[in-house]
C-alpha positions in Angstrom: 18.0 -1.3 -4.3 14.3 -1.7 -3.5 12.9 0.4 -0.7 12.2 -2.8 1.4 15.8 -4.0 1.0 17.2 -0.6 2.1 14.9 -0.4 5.0 15.8 -3.9 6.1 19.5 -3.1 5.8 19.4 0.2 7.7 19.8 0.6 11.4 20.1 3.8 13.5 23.8 4.6 13.9 25.0 6.6 16.9 28.7 5.5 16.8 30.8 6.7 13.9 34.4 6.0 12.8 35.6 9.5 13.4 36.8 10.1 9.8 34.2 12.7 8.9 31.9 12.9 5.9 33.7 13.2 2.6 33.0 16.4 0.6 31.8 14.2 -2.3 29.2 12.4 -0.1 28.2 15.7 1.6 27.4 17.2 -1.9 25.5 14.0 -2.9 23.4 14.2 0.3 22.6 17.9 -0.1 21.8 17.6 -3.8 19.4 14.8 -3.1 17.8 16.6 -0.1 17.1 19.7 -2.3 14.8 17.6 -4.5 13.3 15.3 -1.8 9.7 16.3 -2.2 6.6 15.1 -0.3 3.0 14.5 -1.1 1.9 17.6 0.8 3.9 19.9 -1.5 5.5 21.7 1.5 9.1 23.1 1.1 12.0 22.2 3.4 15.2 24.3 3.8 18.1 22.0 4.3 21.5 22.7 6.0 24.6 20.8 6.9 25.7 21.6 10.4 29.2 21.4 12.0 29.0 20.4 15.7 32.4 21.9 16.6 31.9 25.1 14.6 28.3 25.6 15.6 28.6 24.6 19.2 26.2 21.7 19.0 26.0 18.9 21.5 24.1 15.6 21.8 25.0 12.9 24.3 24.1 10.0 22.1 26.4 10.6 19.1 30.1 9.7 19.0 32.6 10.0 16.1 31.1 12.6 13.8 30.6 16.4 13.9 28.3 16.5 10.8 24.6 16.8 11.0 21.8 17.5 8.5 18.8 19.6 9.6 15.7 20.8 7.9 13.4 23.6 8.7 9.9 24.4 7.5 7.2 27.1 7.8 4.6 25.9 10.3 1.5 24.8 8.4 -1.1 22.0 8.4 0.7 18.6 7.9 4.2 20.1 8.5 5.2 17.1 10.6 4.0 14.4 8.1 5.7 16.3 5.2 8.9 16.7 7.1 8.9 13.0 8.1 8.4 11.9 4.5 11.1 14.1 2.9 13.6 13.5 5.7 13.2 9.8 5.5 13.9 9.9 1.7 17.2 11.5 2.6 17.9 8.9 5.3 17.2 6.0 2.8 19.4 7.7 0.2 22.2 8.0 2.8 21.9 4.3 3.5 22.4 3.5 -0.1 25.7 5.5 0.0 26.9 3.6 3.1 26.3 6.7 5.3 25.0 6.2 8.8 22.1 8.2 10.2 19.7 8.3 13.2 16.7 10.5 13.8 17.2 12.9 16.7 14.4 14.9 18.2 14.9 15.1 21.9 18.5 14.0 22.8 20.2 17.2 21.8 20.8 20.8 22.7 17.7 21.9 20.7 18.3 25.7 21.3 21.8 25.4 19.8 20.6 23.4 16.8 17.8 25.7 16.1 20.2 28.7 16.3 22.6 27.0 13.9 19.6 26.3 11.6 18.7 30.1 11.8 15.2 29.3 12.7 12.8 32.3 12.2 9.4 33.0 13.7 6.9 30.6 12.4 9.5 28.0 11.4 9.9 24.5 12.9 12.9 22.0 13.0 11.4 18.7 14.2 14.5 16.6 13.9 18.1 16.3 12.8 20.4 13.5 11.9 24.2 12.9 12.2 26.0 11.9 9.0 29.1 9.7 8.9 30.4 6.3 8.4 29.5 3.7 11.0 32.2 2.5 13.4 32.9 -1.3 13.4 31.7 -1.5 17.0 28.9 0.3 18.8 29.7 2.3 21.9 28.4 0.9 25.2 26.0 3.8 25.5 24.5 3.0 22.1 24.2 -0.7 22.9 22.4 0.1 26.2 20.1 2.6 24.4 19.1 0.2 21.7 18.4 -2.5 24.3 16.2 -0.1 26.3 13.9 0.7 23.4 14.1 -2.8 21.9 15.4 -1.2 18.7 15.5 -4.5 16.8 11.9 -5.5 17.7 8.7 -4.6 15.8 5.0 -5.4 16.3 3.5 -8.2 14.3 2.0 -7.6 10.9 -1.6 -8.1 12.1 -1.1 -5.7 15.1 -0.6 -2.6 12.9 -2.4 -3.5 9.6 -6.1 -4.2 9.2 -8.4 -5.6 6.6 -11.5 -3.5 5.9 -11.9 -2.3 9.5 -10.0 -2.2 12.8 -11.8 -5.4 13.8 -10.0 -7.6 11.4 -6.2 -8.0 11.3 -4.6 -8.0 7.9 -2.6 -11.1 6.9 0.3 -11.0 4.4 -1.7 -13.4 2.3 -4.7 -11.1 2.1 -2.4 -8.1 1.4 -1.2 -10.0 -1.7 1.3 -8.0 -3.9 1.1 -5.1 -1.4 2.6 -7.2 1.4 6.1 -5.9 0.7 4.9 -2.3 0.9 3.2 -3.0 4.3 6.4 -4.7 5.5 8.4 -1.7 4.5 6.2 0.4 6.9 6.3 -2.2 9.7 10.1 -2.2 10.0 10.5 1.6 9.7 12.0 3.8 12.5 9.9 5.7 14.9 10.4 7.8 18.1 11.5 5.5 20.9 10.3 2.6 18.7 6.6 3.3 19.5 5.5 2.3 15.9 2.4 4.6 15.9 1.3 3.8 12.4 -1.9 1.9 11.8 -3.2 1.1 8.2 -6.6 -0.2 7.2 -6.8 -1.7 3.7 -10.2 -1.1 2.2 -10.4 -2.4 -1.4 -7.8 -0.4 -3.4 -7.3 2.2 -0.6 -4.8 2.1 2.3 -5.9 4.5 5.1 -3.2 5.6 7.5 -3.9 6.4 11.1 -1.8 7.6 14.1 -2.0 5.7 17.3 -1.2 8.3 20.0 1.1 7.5 22.9 1.7 9.1 26.2 5.0 10.5 27.2 6.0 12.0 23.8 4.8 15.6 24.4 6.7 18.6 25.3 6.7 20.3 21.9 4.1 22.3 20.1 4.3 19.8 17.3 3.5 16.0 17.2 6.6 13.8 16.8 4.4 10.8 16.0 3.0 12.6 12.9 6.7 12.8 11.8 6.7 9.0 12.2 3.6 8.8 10.1 5.4 10.7 7.4 8.1 8.0 7.5 5.4 5.4 7.1 3.8 7.2 4.1 7.3 7.4 2.5 8.1 3.7 2.9 4.7 2.7 1.7 4.6 4.8 -1.4 8.2 4.1 -2.5 7.8 0.4 -1.9 4.4 0.3 -3.7 6.1 2.0 -6.7 8.8 -0.6 -6.6 6.1 -3.2 -7.0 4.6 -1.5 -10.0 1.7 0.3 -8.4 1.0 4.0 -9.0 -0.3 5.1 -5.6 -2.4 8.3 -5.5 -2.1 10.3 -2.3 -5.3 11.8 -0.9 -6.7 13.1 2.3 -10.3 12.0 3.0 -11.4 10.4 6.2 -13.3 7.2 5.3 -15.2 7.4 8.5 -14.2 4.1 9.9 -14.8 3.3 13.6 -11.4 3.7 15.2 -10.1 2.7 18.7 -9.4 5.4 21.3 -6.4 7.6 20.6 -6.3 6.6 16.9 -6.8 9.4 14.4 -6.9 9.5 10.6 -3.9 10.9 8.7 -4.1 10.3 5.0 -4.7 7.6 2.3 -3.2 6.1 -0.8 -5.4 4.8 -3.7 -3.7 2.0 -5.5 -6.4 1.3 -8.1 
C-alpha cells in the first residue's frame, strides 16, 4: 500500500481484543524496527515490553500487555530522528493489521524507562502498545478521542505555504506533490496539535515547528518528535510518487511567524 493509503486507514488504537500479539507478528515488528533508519543517521535500540512482567501501567490502554519502546543516546535532532523511525514502525504495523498509538505522557514513565534499561544520557520519548483492535472502543477511548478532536485536521492552506508564510499553498499549486503534503496533514501528533508547517520554495520543501504551550515538562521537545513523523510521511509519500527527495538541513532564512522555527528540508529537484 502507498504511504498515503496507510496513513488514511490508520487510527490510534487504545482498546484491543485481549488476545495478545502473535509471536510471528512480534518477530515481524522487531525485524522491521531494527532496520527502520532515519535521515539523521541516529541509532535506536528497540525492545518489546510486557506490561504484566515489567510492572507497566497506563490508564488509556485496554486489552494488550505488549508495548514497543525505543531508546536513543541524547544528541542534536534526537527527537526528529526518533519520530521518523518510530513512525515507520507504526505504519508497518498498520499494514499487518496491528493497532498502535503514540504514548508520551499517559503512562508510568519511570516504570517504562526502567523496563527499557535507560542509561545516563539516553532518552525514551515515546512507546506504543501493540495488539489487534477490539471491535468496539472503550468509553474512555471514545471520550479521549472526542476531547482532542482526533478525527479533525487543519486545512491544507493552514499548514502548507507557497514561497513564504504569507501565501497558503493550494493542492493545485502543489501539483504532483499534493499527496505527499496530504500524507503529512493527516498524520498523528501529540494531543492533535499538528505542529508541522511546510513552505514549498521551488523544488525545496522547508519544514518548521509551530510551538504550542502546555506540552512541556520534559527535557526534550515532543513536538519535534511530531516533526519527525511529518518528515517520514512526506519522504515516503514523495518516493511513492516517483520523487527522489534529498534530505538537508539549511535554514533558508524565510521570515517566519512567532514561535515557528526551522527544522529541516527536502530537495525534490
